[in-house]
KETIVEX-253416 format. One record per atom (N, C-alpha, C, O): atom name; residue in three letters; x, y, z; chain. Coordinates in nm, 3 decimals, decimal comma. Layout:
! residues N
loza / zapa / u / v / w / mardren
CA / ALA / X / Y / Z / A;
...
***
This chain:
! residues 50
loza / zapa / u / v / w / mardren
N / MET / 8,375 / 5,862 / 14,063 / A;
CA / MET / 8,318 / 5,944 / 13,988 / A;
C / MET / 8,401 / 6,064 / 13,970 / A;
O / MET / 8,365 / 6,128 / 13,870 / A;
N / VAL / 8,482 / 6,107 / 14,021 / A;
CA / VAL / 8,561 / 6,204 / 13,973 / A;
C / VAL / 8,615 / 6,220 / 13,763 / A;
O / VAL / 8,651 / 6,306 / 13,682 / A;
N / TRP / 8,583 / 6,050 / 13,771 / A;
CA / TRP / 8,662 / 5,971 / 13,621 / A;
C / TRP / 8,565 / 6,061 / 13,527 / A;
O / TRP / 8,575 / 6,131 / 13,426 / A;
N / LEU / 8,456 / 6,015 / 13,628 / A;
CA / LEU / 8,255 / 6,027 / 13,493 / A;
C / LEU / 8,261 / 6,208 / 13,457 / A;
O / LEU / 8,235 / 6,245 / 13,343 / A;
N / MET / 8,304 / 6,331 / 13,588 / A;
CA / MET / 8,308 / 6,428 / 13,560 / A;
C / MET / 8,440 / 6,433 / 13,456 / A;
O / MET / 8,423 / 6,467 / 13,339 / A;
N / ILE / 8,535 / 6,406 / 13,492 / A;
CA / ILE / 8,723 / 6,464 / 13,374 / A;
C / ILE / 8,625 / 6,439 / 13,283 / A;
O / ILE / 8,567 / 6,536 / 13,235 / A;
N / LEU / 8,578 / 6,269 / 13,231 / A;
CA / LEU / 8,553 / 6,250 / 13,079 / A;
C / LEU / 8,365 / 6,352 / 13,041 / A;
O / LEU / 8,319 / 6,344 / 12,927 / A;
N / LEU / 8,308 / 6,414 / 13,123 / A;
CA / LEU / 8,204 / 6,490 / 13,100 / A;
C / LEU / 8,332 / 6,651 / 13,029 / A;
O / LEU / 8,326 / 6,715 / 12,924 / A;
N / ALA / 8,371 / 6,655 / 13,076 / A;
CA / ALA / 8,396 / 6,800 / 13,027 / A;
C / ALA / 8,513 / 6,808 / 12,905 / A;
O / ALA / 8,532 / 6,900 / 12,825 / A;
N / VAL / 8,569 / 6,708 / 12,914 / A;
CA / VAL / 8,677 / 6,660 / 12,810 / A;
C / VAL / 8,531 / 6,598 / 12,692 / A;
O / VAL / 8,546 / 6,711 / 12,645 / A;
N / GLY / 8,480 / 6,569 / 12,655 / A;
CA / GLY / 8,343 / 6,558 / 12,588 / A;
C / GLY / 8,253 / 6,697 / 12,556 / A;
O / GLY / 8,234 / 6,746 / 12,445 / A;
N / ILE / 8,215 / 6,737 / 12,661 / A;
CA / ILE / 8,226 / 6,923 / 12,609 / A;
C / ILE / 8,358 / 6,963 / 12,490 / A;
O / ILE / 8,358 / 6,949 / 12,368 / A;
N / ILE / 8,426 / 6,997 / 12,548 / A;
CA / ILE / 8,555 / 7,037 / 12,496 / A;
C / ILE / 8,518 / 7,025 / 12,430 / A;
O / ILE / 8,425 / 7,096 / 12,393 / A;
N / VAL / 8,589 / 6,868 / 12,326 / A;
CA / VAL / 8,507 / 6,803 / 12,211 / A;
C / VAL / 8,467 / 6,861 / 12,137 / A;
O / VAL / 8,520 / 6,917 / 12,041 / A;
N / GLY / 8,352 / 6,856 / 12,173 / A;
CA / GLY / 8,274 / 6,921 / 12,099 / A;
C / GLY / 8,235 / 6,983 / 12,054 / A;
O / GLY / 8,177 / 6,992 / 11,946 / A;
N / ASN / 8,286 / 7,107 / 12,212 / A;
CA / ASN / 8,262 / 7,222 / 12,149 / A;
C / ASN / 8,400 / 7,284 / 12,020 / A;
O / ASN / 8,381 / 7,387 / 11,955 / A;
N / LEU / 8,507 / 7,214 / 12,008 / A;
CA / LEU / 8,598 / 7,249 / 11,945 / A;
C / LEU / 8,508 / 7,152 / 11,818 / A;
O / LEU / 8,538 / 7,190 / 11,705 / A;
N / MET / 8,446 / 7,082 / 11,821 / A;
CA / MET / 8,434 / 7,029 / 11,632 / A;
C / MET / 8,365 / 7,107 / 11,604 / A;
O / MET / 8,356 / 7,168 / 11,498 / A;
N / LEU / 8,308 / 7,115 / 11,692 / A;
CA / LEU / 8,135 / 7,228 / 11,643 / A;
C / LEU / 8,199 / 7,381 / 11,565 / A;
O / LEU / 8,151 / 7,449 / 11,474 / A;
N / LEU / 8,313 / 7,395 / 11,636 / A;
CA / LEU / 8,381 / 7,562 / 11,583 / A;
C / LEU / 8,470 / 7,544 / 11,457 / A;
O / LEU / 8,527 / 7,637 / 11,400 / A;
N / LYS / 8,475 / 7,437 / 11,427 / A;
CA / LYS / 8,587 / 7,353 / 11,297 / A;
C / LYS / 8,488 / 7,352 / 11,244 / A;
O / LYS / 8,498 / 7,458 / 11,182 / A;
N / HIS / 8,332 / 7,288 / 11,202 / A;
CA / HIS / 8,258 / 7,278 / 11,155 / A;
C / HIS / 8,165 / 7,410 / 11,017 / A;
O / HIS / 8,124 / 7,423 / 10,902 / A;
N / THR / 8,185 / 7,483 / 11,167 / A;
CA / THR / 8,136 / 7,636 / 11,169 / A;
C / THR / 8,218 / 7,708 / 11,090 / A;
O / THR / 8,159 / 7,787 / 11,017 / A;
N / ALA / 8,353 / 7,706 / 11,081 / A;
CA / ALA / 8,488 / 7,852 / 11,117 / A;
C / ALA / 8,412 / 7,908 / 10,939 / A;
O / ALA / 8,384 / 8,023 / 10,904 / A;
N / HIS / 8,391 / 7,746 / 10,840 / A;
CA / HIS / 8,390 / 7,838 / 10,688 / A;
C / HIS / 8,235 / 7,867 / 10,692 / A;
O / HIS / 8,190 / 7,827 / 10,585 / A;
N / ILE / 8,164 / 7,905 / 10,747 / A;
CA / ILE / 7,959 / 7,914 / 10,679 / A;
C / ILE / 8,052 / 8,135 / 10,669 / A;
O / ILE / 8,168 / 8,145 / 10,708 / A;
N / LYS / 8,014 / 8,201 / 10,643 / A;
CA / LYS / 7,979 / 8,269 / 10,632 / A;
C / LYS / 7,905 / 8,394 / 10,686 / A;
O / LYS / 7,795 / 8,401 / 10,631 / A;
N / MET / 7,930 / 8,519 / 10,793 / A;
CA / MET / 7,783 / 8,556 / 10,821 / A;
C / MET / 7,795 / 8,703 / 10,749 / A;
O / MET / 7,892 / 8,778 / 10,742 / A;
N / PRO / 7,660 / 8,715 / 10,698 / A;
CA / PRO / 7,592 / 8,828 / 10,605 / A;
C / PRO / 7,622 / 8,946 / 10,704 / A;
O / PRO / 7,614 / 8,938 / 10,827 / A;
N / SER / 7,650 / 9,031 / 10,649 / A;
CA / SER / 7,747 / 9,168 / 10,677 / A;
C / SER / 7,570 / 9,290 / 10,765 / A;
O / SER / 7,448 / 9,276 / 10,769 / A;
N / LEU / 7,670 / 9,392 / 10,813 / A;
CA / LEU / 7,533 / 9,404 / 10,920 / A;
C / LEU / 7,446 / 9,465 / 10,797 / A;
O / LEU / 7,326 / 9,442 / 10,782 / A;
N / LYS / 7,522 / 9,545 / 10,713 / A;
CA / LYS / 7,487 / 9,644 / 10,590 / A;
C / LYS / 7,363 / 9,536 / 10,486 / A;
O / LYS / 7,267 / 9,584 / 10,426 / A;
N / ASP / 7,388 / 9,435 / 10,487 / A;
CA / ASP / 7,303 / 9,359 / 10,369 / A;
C / ASP / 7,181 / 9,351 / 10,476 / A;
O / ASP / 7,066 / 9,381 / 10,446 / A;
N / LYS / 7,227 / 9,302 / 10,622 / A;
CA / LYS / 7,037 / 9,281 / 10,691 / A;
C / LYS / 7,028 / 9,435 / 10,681 / A;
O / LYS / 7,001 / 9,477 / 10,569 / A;
N / GLN / 7,045 / 9,511 / 10,764 / A;
CA / GLN / 6,979 / 9,627 / 10,734 / A;
C / GLN / 6,900 / 9,618 / 10,616 / A;
O / GLN / 6,779 / 9,596 / 10,618 / A;
N / GLN / 6,973 / 9,637 / 10,504 / A;
CA / GLN / 6,886 / 9,632 / 10,369 / A;
C / GLN / 6,798 / 9,582 / 10,332 / A;
O / GLN / 6,720 / 9,623 / 10,245 / A;
N / ARG / 6,794 / 9,437 / 10,422 / A;
CA / ARG / 6,682 / 9,336 / 10,388 / A;
C / ARG / 6,549 / 9,408 / 10,477 / A;
O / ARG / 6,435 / 9,423 / 10,433 / A;
N / HIS / 6,590 / 9,439 / 10,587 / A;
CA / HIS / 6,493 / 9,534 / 10,710 / A;
C / HIS / 6,451 / 9,558 / 10,612 / A;
O / HIS / 6,367 / 9,500 / 10,543 / A;
N / GLN / 6,554 / 9,728 / 10,584 / A;
CA / GLN / 6,420 / 9,816 / 10,490 / A;
C / GLN / 6,325 / 9,792 / 10,407 / A;
O / GLN / 6,207 / 9,827 / 10,400 / A;
N / ASP / 6,416 / 9,703 / 10,325 / A;
CA / ASP / 6,282 / 9,645 / 10,265 / A;
C / ASP / 6,163 / 9,540 / 10,245 / A;
O / ASP / 6,099 / 9,499 / 10,148 / A;
N / ASP / 6,165 / 9,514 / 10,390 / A;
CA / ASP / 6,086 / 9,421 / 10,477 / A;
C / ASP / 5,936 / 9,540 / 10,509 / A;
O / ASP / 5,815 / 9,531 / 10,491 / A;
N / LEU / 6,016 / 9,628 / 10,554 / A;
CA / LEU / 5,903 / 9,776 / 10,611 / A;
C / LEU / 5,886 / 9,816 / 10,503 / A;
O / LEU / 5,901 / 9,704 / 10,455 / A;
N / GLU / 5,869 / 9,868 / 10,429 / A;
CA / GLU / 5,880 / 9,891 / 10,277 / A;
C / GLU / 5,764 / 9,771 / 10,223 / A;
O / GLU / 5,654 / 9,824 / 10,220 / A;
N / ASP / 5,760 / 9,672 / 10,194 / A;
CA / ASP / 5,675 / 9,542 / 10,138 / A;
C / ASP / 5,548 / 9,563 / 10,260 / A;
O / ASP / 5,428 / 9,570 / 10,233 / A;
N / ASP / 5,593 / 9,570 / 10,363 / A;
CA / ASP / 5,413 / 9,560 / 10,439 / A;
C / ASP / 5,309 / 9,699 / 10,378 / A;
O / ASP / 5,309 / 9,818 / 10,348 / A;
N / ASP / 5,213 / 9,551 / 10,394 / A;
CA / ASP / 5,062 / 9,649 / 10,399 / A;
C / ASP / 5,042 / 9,722 / 10,437 / A;
O / ASP / 5,014 / 9,824 / 10,373 / A;
N / TRP / 5,045 / 9,713 / 10,614 / A;
CA / TRP / 4,927 / 9,725 / 10,707 / A;
C / TRP / 5,010 / 9,856 / 10,737 / A;
O / TRP / 4,967 / 9,891 / 10,847 / A;
N / ARG / 5,103 / 9,944 / 10,699 / A;
CA / ARG / 5,175 / 10,037 / 10,697 / A;
C / ARG / 5,086 / 10,118 / 10,641 / A;
O / ARG / 5,044 / 10,095 / 10,527 / A;
N / ASP / 5,020 / 10,288 / 10,758 / A;
CA / ASP / 4,956 / 10,390 / 10,671 / A;
C / ASP / 5,091 / 10,527 / 10,613 / A;
O / ASP / 5,091 / 10,645 / 10,645 / A;
N / ASP / 5,167 / 10,470 / 10,545 / A;
CA / ASP / 5,268 / 10,625 / 10,564 / A;
C / ASP / 5,225 / 10,696 / 10,451 / A;
O / ASP / 5,270 / 10,808 / 10,427 / A;
***
């Protein structure tokens, strides 16, 4: 039973490291770009009565 728990813990650790390596090259959008897109979406809404 202890071996199963150790194997499960090692599997989780290895899986997380593989996921981290796989996603390391993905570029996150900057906050400025996100705010600009959000502002553009708000301006394009037809239901707003500004």
